[in-house]
Structure formats: structure tokens, C-alpha cells
N, C-alpha and C positions, 0 to 999 in steps of 0.2 A: 747366538749368531755365529760365534766362532766355530762352534761344533757343526754348523751347516755350511762352512766354507767361506764365510765372510771375514774379511780382515777388519778389525776394530781398533780405534785409537781414542782414548779418553784422557786428555792431558790433566795430570794432577800434580800436587806438590804436598809434601808433608811439613807441617808447621807445629811448633810447640806452643800450646796455649794454656792459660791458667783457667781451669774449670773447677769450680767449687773449692778453690784454694789449692788445688793440686795441678802440677804440670803434667800435661798429657800430649802425646803426639796425635795430631788430627790430620787426616788426608782430605784436602780440599781440591775442588775443580779449579783449574787455571782459567777455563772458559765456561763460566756457569751456563748450564742448560745447552751446551753444545757437545755433540758426540759425533765422531767421524767413523764412517763405515765404507768399506770398499768391497764391491761385489757386482754381480750383474744387476741390471735394472729390475728384473723380475724377482731376484733374491731380496733386494732391498725393499721393494714394494710389498712383498709378503710380510715383512716385519712392520713396516710403517702402517699398513692397512689392517693389522691385527689389533683391533680396538679392544678385544677382550683381554688378551694377555699383556699388551703393550700400549695402553691408552695414551701414554705421555709421549710416545715417539712420533715425530713429524719430520717432514722434509723441511729444509731451509731453502726457500725459493729465491731465484734471481728473477727480478721483474724487468721486462723489456717493453718499452712503449712502441707500439706499431700504429701510427696514426692516432686515432682517438681511443684505441683499444690497448689494454695492458695484458701482455702474455706473461705467464709465469711458468718456469721450468725448474725442476730440482737443481740445486747448485752442485756443480762438479768441480772439485778442487784438483788441479793438475798434480800428478805424482811427484814432480820435482818440488812443488811447494809443500806437499805433505811431508816429504822426507826432510825438508828444511825445518818445518814445524816440529817434527819428532826430535831432531838434533838439538834445537834450541830448548825445547821443553825438558829433554833428558839431561842437559848440561846443568850441573849443580853450581851455578854461579850467582852471586848477588847482583842486583841492579839490572836484571833482565826485565823488560817491560812487555806486558801483554795487555792490549786494550781493545775493546769492541768499538771504541770511538775512533774517528779518523784523527790521525796525529797531524796537526796543522803545520808543524815546523819542518816537515819533510819537503824536500825539493827533489825533483827528478834527478837522480844521480846515475853514476856509472854502474852497470850490472857487474857484480863481482862474485867470486867464489872464495870462501874462506879456506885457506890451505893448511892452517895449523891451529893449535889451541883447542879449547873446549867446544868451539863451534865449527870445527873442521868439517867441510862438506856442505855447509850452508851456502845457498845461492840466493842473492838478494841485491838490493840497491844500497849504495853507500848513503848514509844519512848522518847529520849531526843532530844529536838529541842531548839536552842538558849539558851542552858544551863538550861532548865527547863524540868521537867517530864511532859509529856503530853500523851494523848491517840490518836492514829491515826487509822482512818478508811480508808483503801485503796480499791478502786474499781478498780480492775486490768485493766490496759490500758486506764483508763479514768480520774480518779481524786483521789487526796489524800486530805483528810480533817483531820486537826489536831486541837484538842481542845486547849484552853488556859491551863495554869498550873492546874494540878489535884494532890492534896496531896495523899500520899500513904494510908492514913486512909480512903479515899473515894474509894479505889479499892479493888476488890476481884478477885481471880482467876476464870476464866471461863473455864470449862472442856469440852466444846462442841467439840473442834477440837484437 
């Protein structure tokens, strides 16, 4: 895909696991079965509909109710959210939370930008999770990514929305 002009992102992490009594480094997906690709619709369709070479690749659809009918369209993640996901996944900090389930403790908070530290550049909503102030990036109907603790001194209001 990359060779044909598509930008790809597959968030992973390296963990040390005990396998057959030996410690080995293993690379695991942070979001099992989810792969992000950025290109033109025709470029992406050519890969998704190539059932011979890529039978496992599918669109993740956003479902919309229109009267009694349900429309589905491939999900498009805004560039700012993708960049924030990249920053959070690349930061090698403990206590970062990535979950496919909706996180119930979130309340709508102030939209902020992280100005310093491991998560510098992340734009998201302030949230309290496990008793700590964090910044959450929510990709609707797909994933919630929560940073580790972010001090207030590292946050500034973001007036984009």
C-alpha cells in the first residue's frame, strides 16, 4: 500500500513475554484488527476489494439511520485525530489507555491542546480517569484513546470547535 502512495498506520507496542520459559520481545497491535490507511477513495477501494491478495482487509463502516433505512459509509478519521492517535501511540509512557469500548467516566470537557511533555501536540478533551487528569481523543464509534496523566501546566484551551 505504501509503495502505491497510501499512508498507513498500524499502532503497535513491544512487550516482553515469557514464551517456553524464555523472555522474548513480542510486537502486539494496540487496536486488534484495526489498520488505518490514508489515500484517495479509489486507491483504498482497490485494496479493500482485492479479495485474492487481501481477503482480510475491510472498511470499518459508520452506520447512519435515515428513516427506516440504515446507510453505511466507510469511516473517515479526521487528520487532527489521526495525528493525536499517532502521538499518543508513539509516546512510550506507562498507564496510557486504549479501548474499543466507550469509556463511561468521560464527561464532555474543555477542548485542549497538550503543549509539553510526551503528548505534546495532542488535541482532545480533558477527562478524569482513574482519579487523574488526562486528555482523551475519541474517534466516534471506533476507539477512545486516553493519555497518561497530563498536568494542567501542559494544557492550553483549543478554540477550534
